[in-house]
GUPA-299493 format. One record per residue: residue in one letter; x, y, z of N, C-alpha, C, O, CB in turn. Coordinates in steps of 0.02 Angstrom, whole numbers, padded with zeros to 5 digits, always signed. Atoms other than C-alpha are relative to their C-alpha. Glycine has a CB too. Layout:
N
AXYZXYZXYZXYZXYZ...
This chain:
293
M-00003-00075+00018+01281+01187+01134-00009+00005-00049-00061+00007-00081+00048+00037+00007R-00015-00019+00066+01374+01219+00998-00048-00044-00079-00061-00017-00133+00087-00018+00002E+00046+00040+00048+01270+01094+00882-00089+00017-00010-00127+00002-00056+00009-00078+00028K+00059-00022-00007+01110+01170+00949-00011+00087-00038-00062+00112-00062-00010-00009+00081T+00015-00042+00022+01175+01336+00900+00000-00003-00083-00021+00038-00124+00032+00040+00032L-00022-00012+00090+01232+01273+00719-00069-00009-00039-00084+00015-00093+00065-00070-00037A+00057+00013+00039+01062+01203+00689-00062+00063+00008-00120+00056-00012-00027-00075+00024Q+00048-00063-00024+00973+01375+00746+00020+00020-00062-00031+00039-00092+00014+00054+00072T-00018-00039+00051+01078+01441+00586-00019-00024-00050-00004+00006-00102+00057+00013-00006G+00015+00024+00068+01000+01327+00463+00058-00059-00024+00057-00098-00072-00001+00070-00052Q-00075+00032+00040+01162+01241+00428-00048-00091+00001-00089-00115+00039+00111+00008+00076L+00041+00082+00027+01106+01042+00341+00030-00046+00058-00009-00084+00087+00029-00040-00097R-00003+00054-00041+01196+00943+00456-00020-00001+00068-00042-00052+00095+00054-00019-00002A+00019-00012-00074+01164+01005+00622-00076+00012-00009-00105+00000+00044+00042+00068+00038L+00072+00002-00005+00980+01032+00574-00040-00083+00009-00085-00096+00049-00024+00039-00070V-00007+00063+00015+00981+00834+00515+00011-00018+00085-00032-00021+00130+00065-00017-00062R-00028+00030-00085+01065+00780+00687-00047+00006+00042-00065-00044+00073+00062+00038+00040E+00029-00022-00031+00951+00883+00773-00067-00020+00002-00105-00014+00050+00011+00046-00008A+00068+00033+00032+00804+00805+00684-00010-00077+00014-00060-00104+00039+00002+00007-00081A+00004+00070-00017+00846+00630+00695+00015-00016+00095+00015-00076+00108+00063-00040-00054E-00013-00017-00097+00880+00654+00917-00061+00008+00001-00096-00038+00023+00049+00076+00040K+00099-00018-00016+00701+00718+00921-00028-00071-00019-00044-00112+00024-00050+00077-00068L+00051+00064+00050+00618+00574+00795+00025-00070+00054-00012-00115+00074+00039-00017-00117F-00034+00087-00039+00730+00424+00898-00013+00027+00058-00021-00031+00076+00097-00036-00007E+00025-00040-00073+00682+00521+01072-00084-00037-00007-00106-00063+00044+00004+00117-00005A+00066-00028+00001+00489+00513+01001-00029-00111-00002-00081-00141+00014-00021+00079-00094G+00003+00069-00001+00520+00311+00973-00006-00025-00096-00031-00074-00123-00074-00023+00056I+00016+00006+00073+00521+00320+00786+00066-00048-00037+00112-00007-00041-00008+00086-00037E-00035+00038+00001+00648+00165+00720+00040+00036-00052+00091+00056-00024-00025-00061-00005E-00016-00030+00054+00704+00243+00572+00027+00085+00000+00031+00127-00045-00060-00013-00037A-00019-00085-00037+00763+00414+00665+00022+00049-00068-00007+00100-00089+00087-00003+00069H-00025-00059+00033+00880+00483+00535+00003-00009-00066+00035+00024-00106+00062+00021+00021L+00024-00008+00075+00806+00413+00379-00041+00028-00015-00049+00033-00076-00014-00042-00031D+00093-00041-00035+00643+00502+00425+00028+00080-00027+00015+00115-00076-00023-00002+00135A-00039-00062+00016+00757+00652+00445+00004+00016-00074-00033+00054-00105+00071-00007+00027R-00023-00009+00064+00823+00651+00289-00048+00009-00079-00051+00042-00131+00040-00056-00002L+00087-00027+00040+00657+00635+00205-00021+00023-00012-00048+00030-00066-00045+00006+00000L+00051-00073-00018+00584+00772+00284+00038+00028-00043+00015+00051-00095-00007+00045+00082L-00014-00072+00035+00713+00874+00224-00003-00006-00064-00019+00045-00094+00067+00033+00013E+00038+00011+00086+00681+00815+00045-00060+00055-00011-00060+00107-00043-00046-00091-00011Y+00057-00025+00018+00514+00866+00055-00006+00047+00026-00053+00069-00008-00046-00030+00005A+00005-00057-00024+00514+01016+00148+00037+00056-00002+00025+00115+00013-00006-00007+00043A-00050-00070+00028+00668+01100+00087+00031-00032-00058+00091-00038-00067+00069+00033+00060G-00039+00046+00057+00687+01002-00069+00072+00006-00019+00093+00035-00070-00033+00010-00064I-00040+00003+00007+00848+00964-00033+00003-00090-00004-00023-00124+00040+00028+00044+00041T-00022+00069+00018+00904+00778-00106+00048-00036+00038+00064-00015+00094+00025-00001-00062V-00042+00039-00048+01010+00668-00036+00073+00004-00043+00129-00018-00030-00033-00085+00016Q-00081-00016+00046+01144+00715-00166+00008+00051+00017+00067+00070+00021+00011+00001-00082D-00048-00080-00001+01140+00896-00130+00023-00005+00084+00076+00020+00103-00065+00096-00021Y-00036+00024-00070+01154+00833+00070+00073+00005+00011+00108+00039+00048-00012-00071+00012M-00056+00025-00022+01299+00753+00047+00073+00034-00034+00131+00026-00016-00009-00074-00012M-00037-00033+00022+01369+00875-00082+00020+00063+00031+00069+00094+00010-00017+00003-00049D-00007-00045-00032+01359+01005+00032-00025-00004+00043-00074+00033+00041-00006+00040-00017P+00034-00007-00075+01307+00964+00232+00014+00032+00037-00001+00014+00094-00002-00039+00036F-00013-00057-00013+01369+01118+00275-00031+00084-00022-00018+00137+00006+00051-00013-00013Q+00042-00035+00033+01258+01224+00168-00061+00011+00047-00093-00035+00072-00014-00032-00065V+00041-00024-00043+01140+01345+00271-00074+00007-00044-00069+00031-00101+00032+00068+00031L+00051-00012+00007+00950+01344+00244-00028+00071+00001-00007+00102+00050-00020-00036+00034P+00053-00069-00001+00834+01515+00214-00038-00021+00062-00046-00081+00076-00060+00012-00077E+00024+00016-00052+00749+01526+00365-00111-00002+00013-00147-00005+00062+00046+00055+00042E+00057+00030+00017+00570+01497+00290+00013-00096-00020-00034-00136-00014-00028+00050-00068K-00008+00080+00013+00632+01309+00245+00016-00015+00062-00009-00066+00085+00056-00028-00054V-00019+00053-00090+00711+01279+00438-00068-00006+00021-00092-00062+00033+00055+00050+00082R+00076+00033-00014+00522+01310+00481-00044-00034-00020-00091-00049+00018-00033+00025+00006A+00021+00035+00015+00459+01216+00374+00004-00083-00003-00038-00127-00015+00001+00027-00030Y-00029+00072-00037+00555+01061+00425-00004-00003+00046-00033-00050+00073+00055-00023+00001H+00051+00015-00077+00533+01100+00585-00057-00038+00003-00055-00098+00016-00031+00062+00030E+00077+00024-00011+00334+01075+00587+00003-00049-00036-00032-00095-00013-00062+00045-00021A-00002+00109+00019+00366+00904+00483+00023-00038+00029-00003-00094+00031+00033-00036-00054V-00021+00039-00057+00482+00845+00609-00055-00008+00045-00094-00056+00049+00056+00029+00035E+00062-00006-00053+00366+00896+00742-00068-00041-00020-00100-00059+00030-00022+00083+00006K+00044+00051-00010+00225+00786+00664+00016-00051+00007-00009-00091+00047-00036-00006-00033R-00018+00059-00030+00328+00660+00644+00011-00045+00040+00008-00107+00036+00016-00005-00003A-00031+00014-00069+00390+00653+00810-00081-00007+00042-00079-00025+00101+00063+00075+00033A+00036+00013-00052+00187+00650+00866-00028-00067-00045-00088-00078-00053-00053+00064+00031R+00003+00068+00041+00198+00483+00758-00054-00005-00057-00076-00057-00083-00016-00060+00050I+00021+00016+00083+00105+00534+00604+00048-00027-00056+00108-00016-00068-00023+00065-00032P-00056+00039+00033+00166+00435+00489+00014+00040-00059-00022+00087-00073-00019-00077-00020L-00031-00056+00041+00281+00510+00342-00028-00008-00053-00002+00030-00093+00071+00005-00009Q+00011+00020+00058+00199+00448+00205-00055+00057-00018-00058+00085-00073-00019-00076-00002H+00046-00035-00007+00039+00554+00268+00060+00066+00021+00058+00041+00078-00061-00033+00051I-00015-00054+00000+00142+00708+00294+00049+00035-00064+00065+00094-00073+00022+00001+00058T-00002-00031+00062+00212+00701+00122-00032-00019-00066-00022-00007-00126+00056+00004-00011G+00075-00005+00056+00057+00651+00041+00016-00066-00044-00013-00084-00095-00005+00086-00065Q-00046+00067+00075+00166+00489-00049+00031-00044+00017+00076-00038+00058+00062+00022-00052Q-00016+00083-00003+00195+00304-00058+00053-00027-00053+00015-00064-00084-00071-00044-00014E-00033+00048+00064+00325+00224-00197-00042-00056+00008-00058-00071+00066+00089-00025+00005F+00032+00060-00018+00226+00067-00228+00048-00032-00086+00036-00006-00141-00112+00006+00011M-00004+00033+00066+00307-00031-00376+00052+00038-00039+00080+00009-00085-00070+00000-00039G-00030-00026+00034+00403+00085-00438-00041+00068-00023-00013+00109-00060+00018-00046-00044Y+00028-00060+00014+00263+00224-00449-00018+00054+00056-00024+00033+00113-00055-00016-00033P+00043-00032-00073+00196+00365-00331-00056-00002-00020-00084+00013-00073+00012+00076+00031F+00074-00021-00007+00042+00353-00267-00019+00062+00065-00003+00067+00124-00042-00075+00017R+00047-00042-00089-00049+00483-00142-00041-00053+00037-00070-00106+00022-00076+00077-00018V+00029+00037-00054-00109+00434+00006-00028+00042+00062+00004+00090+00082+00051-00047+00022N+00023-00055-00071-00203+00518+00162-00029-00055+00028-00027-00114+00011-00061+00079-00008E+00026+00069-00036-00301+00439+00293-00068-00048-00006-00101-00078+00036-00005+00018+00064H+00039+00029+00009-00413+00366+00215+00013-00062-00056-00030-00073-00099-00043+00044-00006V-00020+00032+00035-00325+00238+00126+00053-00031+00024+00084+00006+00063+00004+00025-00045L-00070+00050-00045-00172+00092+00186+00026+00032-00058+00012+00038-00117+00008-00107+00015I-00058+00011+00033-00022+00142+00159+00017-00045-00050-00016-00097-00044+00036-00009+00036P-00038+00048+00051+00067+00050+00017+00050-00044+00037+00097-00011+00059+00041+00043-00058R-00051+00018-00019+00171-00081+00086+00030-00062-00044-00004-00106-00072-00012-00010+00065Q-00032+00055+00023+00315-00190+00020-00025-00076-00024-00029-00112-00073+00036-00005+00044D+00042+00082-00004+00233-00344+00070-00042-00026-00084-00044-00076-00119-00084+00011+00076T+00064+00017+00048+00092-00304-00065+00033-00021-00076+00014-00054-00125-00057+00076-00007E-00057-00018+00081+00244-00268-00202-00023-00117-00002-00032-00148-00055+00156+00052+00028T-00017+00083+00024+00237-00493-00177-00068-00017-00033-00061-00064-00071+00018-00063+00074L+00041+00004+00015+00067-00492-00223-00010+00007-00098-00021-00036-00140-00024+00038+00048V-00011-00026+00056+00077-00388-00382+00022-00065-00067-00003-00090-00117+00055+00055+00019E-00052+00010+00045+00230-00467-00446-00048-00100-00020-00039-00127-00074+00105+00010+00051C+00029+00044+00015+00111-00644-00429-00059+00016-00070-00075-00018-00118-00022-00020+00065A+00064+00002+00043-00026-00583-00525+00015+00030-00073-00035+00035-00109-00060+00044+00038L-00063-00012+00038+00113-00521-00663-00006-00052-00039-00035-00053-00093+00069+00005+00036E-00033+00072+00017+00168-00693-00690-00055-00037-00035-00047-00080-00079+00027-00046+00070K+00055+00043+00039-00008-00750-00736-00041+00067-00054-00088+00051-00091-00067-00046+00072L+00023-00036+00030-00055-00595-00818+00009-00009-00095+00064-00014-00122+00025+00053+00035E-00020+00016+00057-00106-00618-01015-00025+00063-00032-00073+00087-00002-00023-00067-00025P+00052-00027+00055-00167-00502-01143-00073-00025-00006-00091-00083-00018+00029-00015-00067E+00055-00005-00017-00342-00458-01119-00024-00025+00028-00081-00041+00008-00024+00005-00022M+00020+00018-00051-00361-00526-00972-00063+00060+00033-00061+00122+00031+00065-00014+00038E+00025-00044-00045-00489-00457-00871-00013-00008+00087-00029-00060+00115-00056+00009-00031V-00046+00002-00061-00445-00406-00692-00043+00035+00036-00066+00088+00017+00074+00029-00002L+00056-00057-00081-00556-00341-00522+00065-00018+00034+00097-00070+00035-00106-00040+00058D-00011-00020-00086-00471-00277-00372-00021+00007+00032-00031+00067+00032+00017+00034+00026L+00018-00007-00038-00549-00299-00233+00026+00036+00081+00078+00019+00110-00016-00044-00013C-00039-00029-00054-00534-00181-00073+00067+00035-00028+00117+00039+00006+00018-00058+00051T-00042-00047+00011-00430-00069-00189+00024+00081+00039+00047+00129+00007-00021+00003-00052G-00005-00074-00055-00408+00085-00055+00056+00034-00061+00035+00023-00118+00046-00015+00110S-00045-00024+00040-00241+00180-00155-00028-00002-00070-00049+00049-00096+00060-00035+00008G+00025+00010+00054-00294+00102-00314+00063-00029-00024+00066-00054-00080-00032+00055-00034C-00067+00045+00036-00096+00030-00320+00012-00050-00024+00060-00059-00062+00039-00012+00025I-00015+00066+00045-00125-00147-00366-00024+00012-00049+00011+00007-00099-00024-00066+00018A-00005-00011+00065-00221-00099-00487+00010+00031-00046+00009+00004-00101-00020-00006-00013A-00066-00029+00037-00129+00039-00562+00078-00029-00017+00114-00010-00063+00014+00053+00036S-00072+00037+00023+00032-00067-00563-00005-00043-00046+00035-00061-00089+00034-00038+00050L-00022+00081+00055-00020-00209-00647-00014+00037-00060+00028+00038-00106-00060-00089+00006Y+00010-00026+00062-00100-00117-00774+00049+00040-00032+00057+00029-00092-00051+00034+00003L-00070-00024+00031+00063+00000-00805+00051-00037-00027+00088-00026-00075+00033+00030+00041I-00066+00045+00005+00173-00144-00787-00025-00052-00070+00014-00074-00113+00018-00053+00088G+00028+00061+00044+00057-00265-00899+00015+00055-00069+00019+00020-00119-00101-00036+00020K+00033-00033+00062+00045-00126-01042+00071+00013+00005+00086+00018-00054-00068+00062-00006K-00067+00002+00028+00245-00106-01026+00045-00070-00030+00090-00075-00071+00036+00030+00054Q-00018+00070+00030+00277-00288-01051-00038-00027-00055-00035-00082-00082-00006-00050+00050G+00024+00016+00091+00185-00289-01208-00082-00025+00019-00110-00039-00033+00059-00087-00053K+00077+00038-00031-00004-00357-01117-00025+00041-00012-00042+00082+00030-00021-00024+00072V+00065-00083-00012-00109-00225-01195-00086-00033-00002-00115-00082-00024+00007+00078-00101F+00093+00036-00016-00302-00238-01149-00030+00066-00058-00043+00124-00044-00050+00013+00124P+00062-00037+00023-00397-00171-01295-00068+00015+00027-00094+00070+00038-00014-00025-00046D+00071-00031-00007-00560-00184-01253-00034+00014+00069-00096+00014+00068-00046-00045-00035R+00014+00001-00030-00577-00158-01093+00063+00049+00088+00118+00025+00098-00024-00063-00022C-00043+00016-00052-00497-00063-00906+00006-00055+00037-00019-00111+00028-00006+00035+00037F+00016+00075-00048-00462-00169-00769-00064+00040+00058-00059+00101+00063+00098-00040+00059D+00041-00003-00053-00597-00145-00636+00012-00009+00085+00025-00064+00110-00038-00042-00019A-00020+00012-00062-00570-00098-00446-00048+00032+00043-00063+00091+00034+00066+00020+00010A+00034-00012-00052-00683-00095-00292+00004+00022+00081+00052+00011+00117-00020-00038-00005D-00022-00010-00081-00693-00045-00119-00085+00047+00028-00130+00083+00006+00099+00069+00010I+00060-00034-00077-00821+00011+00032+00000+00080-00016-00047+00116-00033+00044-00013+00107S-00007-00067-00030-00760+00168+00056+00006+00042-00079+00036+00020-00128+00077+00007+00061A+00012-00046+00046-00808+00326-00064+00065+00026+00007+00095+00043-00044-00059+00046+00008E-00061-00063-00019-00658+00420+00011+00045-00022-00039+00057+00002-00094+00034+00011+00080A-00050+00078+00048-00533+00269-00048-00008+00010-00088+00039+00015-00128-00055-00105+00022L+00017+00007+00049-00610+00274-00197+00021+00077-00057+00040+00085-00115-00071-00022+00017D-00021-00070+00039-00584+00463-00236+00068-00008-00004+00080+00021-00057-00019+00073+00039T-00059+00016-00024-00410+00422-00197+00049-00023-00071+00090-00001-00111-00012-00059+00059A-00028+00032+00051-00373+00299-00297-00016+00008-00075+00008-00026-00119-00008-00056+00015R+00004-00016+00033-00462+00401-00419+00051+00027-00050+00070+00008-00105-00031+00017+00019E-00041-00031-00002-00350+00528-00413+00062-00010-00032+00089+00029-00071+00002+00007+00046N-00064+00042+00003-00194+00395-00420+00003-00002-00086+00045+00023-00123-00006-00087+00046C-00006+00029+00069-00243+00326-00591-00019+00068-00030+00028+00080-00067-00052-00071-00021R-00012-00041+00063-00285+00476-00687+00070+00038+00019+00078+00072-00031-00068+00058-00017A-00071-00026-00005-00094+00553-00625+00032-00042-00024+00081-00019-00053+00027+00016+00060L-00049+00054+00035-00019+00383-00685-00026-00019-00071+00003-00057-00110+00005-00072+00045G+00026+00039+00082-00130+00356-00850-00018-00069+00011-00008-00111-00032+00066-00006-00065A+00031+00076-00012-00202+00199-00780-00086-00019-00007-00133-00005+00030+00020-00019+00081Q+00051+00007+00027-00336+00148-00856-00045-00046+00044-00059-00099+00017+00014-00020-00062V+00035+00043-00020-00445+00070-00722-00056+00029+00031-00052+00079+00066+00033-00038+00034R+00083-00019-00017-00648+00083-00689+00005-00021+00077+00019-00078+00095-00071-00054-00051L+00018+00026-00044-00676+00104-00516-00086+00006+00007-00127+00035-00030+00042+00026+00047I+00059+00026-00010-00832+00036-00424-00015+00007+00072+00032-00008+00109-00003-00065-00025H+00000+00004-00067-00915+00063-00252-00031-00042+00020-00090-00034+00006-00014+00045+00028S+00041+00038+00004-00969-00098-00183+00055-00014+00041+00115-00001+00035-00035-00032-00055D-00023+00034-00046-00950-00196-00024+00027-00082-00030-00010-00129-00043-00058+00002+00054L-00015+00077+00049-00843-00355-00108-00035+00005-00056-00034+00055-00093-00025-00077+00033F+00037-00020+00054-00955-00393-00231-00057-00004-00016-00078-00038-00062+00016-00015-00038E+00058-00045-00017-01111-00308-00183-00007+00016-00096-00018-00032-00133+00023+00082+00069R-00008-00007+00065-01103-00232-00367+00034-00015-00041+00021+00011-00095+00001+00033-00009I-00005+00014+00054-01001-00312-00456-00049-00053-00043-00084-00097-00019+00055-00012+00003E+00033+00047+00034-01071-00388-00617+00039-00029-00073+00069+00014-00105-00069+00032-00012G-00034+00023+00054-00998-00503-00768+00047-00037+00032+00056-00047+00092+00025+00049-00046S-00068+00047-00052-00851-00608-00739+00077+00010-00031+00084+00028-00089-00015-00103-00003Y-00059-00004-00004-00667-00607-00728+00050-00039-00013+00048-00093+00015+00006+00011+00038D-00058+00059+00006-00498-00691-00794+00041-00008+00091+00056-00060+00120+00073+00035-00075M-00032-00011-00070-00420-00641-00619-00033+00041+00051-00070+00089+00039+00065+00031-00007I+00039-00047-00065-00476-00576-00448+00058+00014+00022+00096-00034+00011-00054-00036+00064V-00043-00008-00039-00342-00498-00355-00042+00041+00078-00097+00069+00083+00059+00040-00046S+00023-00063-00061-00350-00407-00159+00039-00037+00045+00055-00093+00063-00093+00015+00028N-00024-00016-00095-00277-00339-00004-00061+00013+00051-00075+00065+00082+00050+00084+00012P+00050-00016-00070-00419-00370+00118+00024+00021+00055+00084+00019+00067-00035-00054+00028P-00034-00017-00071-00416-00304+00293+00025-00096+00034-00008-00144+00015-00081+00052+00065Y-00005+00054-00033-00343-00460+00394+00032-00003+00067+00061-00052+00091+00027-00039-00037I-00029-00001-00072-00290-00402+00562-00056-00017+00044-00101+00024+00054+00031+00072+00022R+00044+00026-00072-00390-00510+00710+00000+00077+00033+00049+00114+00037+00051-00073+00063R+00013-00079-00025-00482-00338+00793+00025-00024+00057+00045+00028+00083-00081+00041+00003G-00041-00015-00087-00401-00394+00977+00067+00012-00013+00101+00020+00038+00001-00073+00061V-00058-00008+00003-00238-00370+00890+00009+00094-00010+00052+00128+00020+00025-00054-00060I-00002-00068+00033-00263-00189+00813-00001+00051+00065+00009+00109+00048-00069+00013-00056E-00022-00039-00050-00248-00105+00968+00077+00000+00050+00107+00035+00091-00052-00011+00037G-00088+00002-00027-00081-00159+01014+00068+00021-00063+00127+00011-00048+00018-00098+00026L-00016+00000+00081-00016-00114+00812+00045+00090+00023+00021+00137+00056-00100-00003-00075Q-00027-00068-00009+00115+00040+00814-00037+00072+00007-00096+00055+00014+00036+00006-00052E+00061-00053-00005+00017+00205+00828+00004+00043-00076-00027+00094-00092+00013+00061+00076E+00003-00034+00072+00060+00248+00645-00067-00022-00020-00115+00011-00040+00061-00025-00057V+00049+00033+00046-00049+00113+00591-00071-00003+00034-00122-00007-00001+00025-00075-00020R+00049+00017-00034-00173+00097+00746-00046+00085+00001-00104+00101+00014+00031-00038+00075L+00053-00065-00010-00219+00278+00740-00010+00040-00081-00061+00065-00105+00041+00067+00068H+00008-00033+00077-00183+00346+00559-00029-00057-00056-00068-00036-00099+00085+00029-00030D+00047+00068+00065-00245+00167+00438-00056+00022+00026-00068+00045+00082+00007-00108+00005P+00085+00004+00000-00421+00176+00414-00015-00074+00024-00009-00125-00010-00039+00014-00085Y+00011+00050-00017-00472+00060+00539-00051-00068-00055-00036-00128-00053-00023+00025+00061I+00021+00035+00043-00604-00014+00397+00070-00037-00039+00067-00097-00052-00047+00044-00042A-00054+00043+00061-00443-00071+00288+00068-00058+00048+00116-00086+00022+00060+00086-00059L-00018+00034-00050-00377-00163+00450-00026-00050+00051+00011-00094+00074+00015+00032+00021D+00020+00046-00014-00506-00250+00536-00033-00068-00055-00075-00063-00099-00033+00029+00040G+00023+00055+00008-00524-00435+00495-00063-00040+00017-00088-00088-00012+00036-00020+00016H+00059+00022-00072-00665-00466+00638+00059-00061+00036+00117-00081+00034-00106-00054-00037E-00041+00054-00062-00622-00589+00763+00079-00043-00014+00133-00041+00014-00058-00070+00013D-00060+00047+00018-00506-00712+00682+00032+00033-00046+00092+00026-00036-00015-00070-00025G-00036-00035+00060-00447-00614+00536-00015-00024-00062+00007-00001-00115+00071-00004+00004L+00018+00013+00071-00522-00702+00411-00072+00009-00024-00094-00027-00069+00018-00067-00013Y+00061-00008+00016-00683-00650+00391-00023+00017-00068-00078-00002-00090-00019+00040+00038F-00005-00003+00080-00646-00583+00197+00020-00031-00017+00035-00016-00075+00022+00035-00034Y-00033+00053+00045-00572-00733+00153-00064-00034-00014-00090-00052-00067+00063-00051+00036R+00067+00053+00008-00715-00824+00171-00057+00022-00032-00096-00020-00055-00028-00022+00065R+00039-00029+00052-00824-00707+00080-00002-00011-00072-00045-00033-00111+00010+00056+00002I-00005+00025+00055-00724-00709-00058+00016-00058-00017+00002-00064-00077+00026+00028-00023A-00005+00047+00021-00669-00884-00068-00089-00018-00046-00094-00026-00107+00030-00041+00061D+00048-00001+00007-00875-00904-00064-00054+00015-00069-00095-00019-00101+00001+00027+00042E+00029-00022+00042-00929-00786-00177+00051+00012-00072+00022+00031-00123-00033+00056+00031A-00054-00022+00067-00762-00762-00318-00035-00060-00040-00056-00035-00092+00105-00008+00012G+00009+00036+00046-00818-00909-00402-00066+00023-00069-00072+00018-00130-00009-00061+00041R+00060-00043+00040-00978-00820-00463+00022+00041-00049-00008+00054-00101-00041+00046+00043H-00047-00070+00049-00858-00689-00544+00057-00036-00020+00109-00008-00004+00032+00080+00047L-00068+00011+00007-00728-00795-00604-00031-00044-00086-00086-00071-00090+00048-00054+00083K+00005+00034+00054-00721-00869-00795+00030-00078+00007+00081-00084+00042+00032+00041-00050R-00046+00077-00006-00668-01073-00808+00064+00018-00008+00088+00043-00059-00016-00064-00059G-00075+00004-00003-00495-01074-00752+00011+00051+00014+00070+00054+00032+00038-00019-00052G+00000-00075-00040-00507-00903-00695+00053-00016+00069+00061-00073+00091-00096+00028+00031W-00046+00005-00065-00375-00859-00533-00030+00062+00064-00062+00113+00054+00091+00021-00030V+00003-00050-00045-00387-00770-00368+00042-00008+00035+00057-00065+00053-00048+00009+00031L-00065-00019-00038-00244-00700-00271-00011+00035+00064-00046+00086+00072+00045+00045-00041L+00021-00049-00065-00245-00646-00102+00064+00025+00029+00115-00009+00029-00045-00041+00064E-00054-00014-00065-00132-00555+00012-00018-00050+00066-00074-00075+00069-00009+00090+00030V+00024+00024-00082-00123-00643+00213+00032+00013+00039+00087+00035+00023-00008-00062+00020G-00044-00030-00074-00058-00605+00374+00053-00065-00025+00051-00103-00073-00051-00007+00107H-00056+00079+00008+00081-00744+00378-00008-00051+00049+00037-00091+00061+00087+00014+00009D-00006+00064-00032+00010-00860+00496-00073-00012-00047-00101-00054-00011+00004-00007+00098Q+00067+00004+00031-00164-00866+00374+00025-00046-00070+00059+00003-00086-00038+00087-00018S-00016+00046+00037-00118-00973+00251-00041-00045-00022-00092-00047-00057+00039-00025+00022K+00032+00059-00035-00151-01119+00297-00085-00025-00033-00111-00064-00074-00006+00027+00088D+00060-00003-00001-00317-01071+00332-00052+00033-00089-00100+00017-00125-00002+00047+00071V+00021-00022+00076-00349-00977+00172-00025-00043-00045-00081-00056-00068+00051+00024-00037S+00022+00061+00052-00309-01111+00063-00054-00057+00007-00079-00088-00040+00056-00039-00010R+00043+00039+00000-00420-01218+00140-00106+00023+00008-00162+00001+00021+00037-00040+00056F+00075-00044+00023-00570-01105+00110-00008+00014-00064-00064+00029-00083-00009+00071+00030L+00005+00004+00053-00514-01098-00067-00025-00059-00026-00071-00063-00067+00046+00015-00018A+00028+00082+00009-00526-01302-00069-00055-00014+00005-00072-00061-00031+00020-00047+00042E+00060+00002-00031-00694-01288+00008-00037+00016-00064-00081-00018-00090-00010+00049+00064A+00058-00051+00042-00767-01173-00116+00005-00025-00076-00035-00001-00116+00021+00097+00002G-00010+00031+00065-00703-01278-00281+00048+00009-00029+00042-00011-00087-00037+00011-00038F-00052-00055+00026-00533-01184-00320+00060-00082-00002+00055-00123+00043+00022+00093+00076T-00071+00048+00026-00366-01320-00389+00057+00020+00013+00057+00061+00059+00012-00009-00069C-00052-00050-00013-00198-01265-00388+00023+00028+00031+00071+00065+00020+00003+00029-00013I-00028-00076-00042-00187-01174-00248+00051-00020+00019+00068-00078+00035-00039+00036+00065Q-00082-00019-00017-00017-01115-00212+00002+00064+00047-00041+00108+00048+00047+00021-00078G-00008-00043-00018+00065-01011-00097+00088+00058-00032+00136+00037-00064-00015-00028+00067K-00049-00066-00012+00197-00854-00105+00024+00043+00049-00004+00096+00062-00018+00038-00025K-00028-00043-00032+00328-00799+00021+00009+00063-00008+00036+00074-00063+00038-00016+00007D-00051-00073+00017+00381-00628+00017+00065+00003+00035+00082-00039+00076-00036+00074+00026L-00082-00022-00009+00569-00545+00042+00020-00044+00064+00067-00083+00073+00015+00094+00017A-00023+00031-00093+00554-00595+00243-00008-00069-00007+00009-00103+00042-00060+00027+00078G-00027+00058-00035+00543-00760+00206-00088-00030+00025-00097-00088+00042+00067+00026+00076L+00070+00008-00044+00332-00751+00273-00019-00012-00055-00001+00010-00109-00041+00057+00047D+00078+00022+00052+00175-00843+00186-00033+00076-00020-00057+00109+00026-00079-00056+00059R+00022-00053+00009+00120-00694+00108-00055-00005-00066-00085+00048-00078+00059+00043-00007V+00043+00023+00089+00016-00742-00061-00023-00053+00016+00013-00094+00045+00047-00017-00080V+00033+00061+00017-00119-00871-00079-00037-00004-00076-00073+00044-00089-00052-00011+00057M+00043+00005+00063-00195-00921-00260-00026-00058-00004-00019-00108+00030+00031+00011-00062G+00059+00079+00021-00314-01046-00334-00032+00005-00074-00036+00060-00102-00085-00005+00062M+00009-00022+00070-00375-01071-00507-00081-00056+00012-00089-00111+00039+00081-00025-00072Y+00068+00037+00000-00572-01115-00529-00031-00013-00064-00045+00016-00116-00048+00037+00037N+00037+00031+00075-00648-01232-00635-00072-00011+00029-00085-00047+00077+00038-00086-00037K+00069+00020-00005-00850-01214-00651+00009-00083-00006-00041-00120-00003-00050+00036-00063
């Protein structure tokens, strides 16, 4: 009862504890972490501020904003959709209901691409979504001294709304990425030194069993890999050779049990030097191959 009274007064520690309990009851796995992150978003109280004075009292309007944010998270709206942002490769990316929320797993794909990136390479990112892969490659490559004097990177997506989000992100971060409205290679012209992609790869029958945050709030089109989850890998393997220069690379994020199938698709399409990369959890995450015409 005392803790409830303290929360009503706006005391930080009581507010966070009450919020964490509410989120835990709603099935949020990282309830206390989300409660703290929402406090920073809604009230501007950083972790350092909280640690220095957990007994400080918030103004009523900030308490109200915090409660509203917690209610949204308890309804299983993703934290990133509430804050409108997700960090990826050290950069802040705007996210919304039109794009897949960037995940740490995908950083493995970017790291593999950076290892192969060389100055003046021409790069295409398929199914770009928020633009996080293409923008990160450009920005980090630039920091590493791999300059791109002749042209920017290209990034394509079938969703016009996703491209609008990617455009905002690239503009805000200063990433020179040309965005193309295309169903995979449909409107892609020319050849590239590298093609990267994190395509939809969830089996259609599995989607209904995913967490509510994913199933109800990530765009279905960014999840659906058709019946076996391999539809887009087949298309990319079959068509990528027509858009790669000799010795060009294709790098694909894959599901944890899809590496062998995707490797086979690339081999059958004429790719060599096929190799995989595991993520930090030790799961297969990237398949890559070189194309020799």
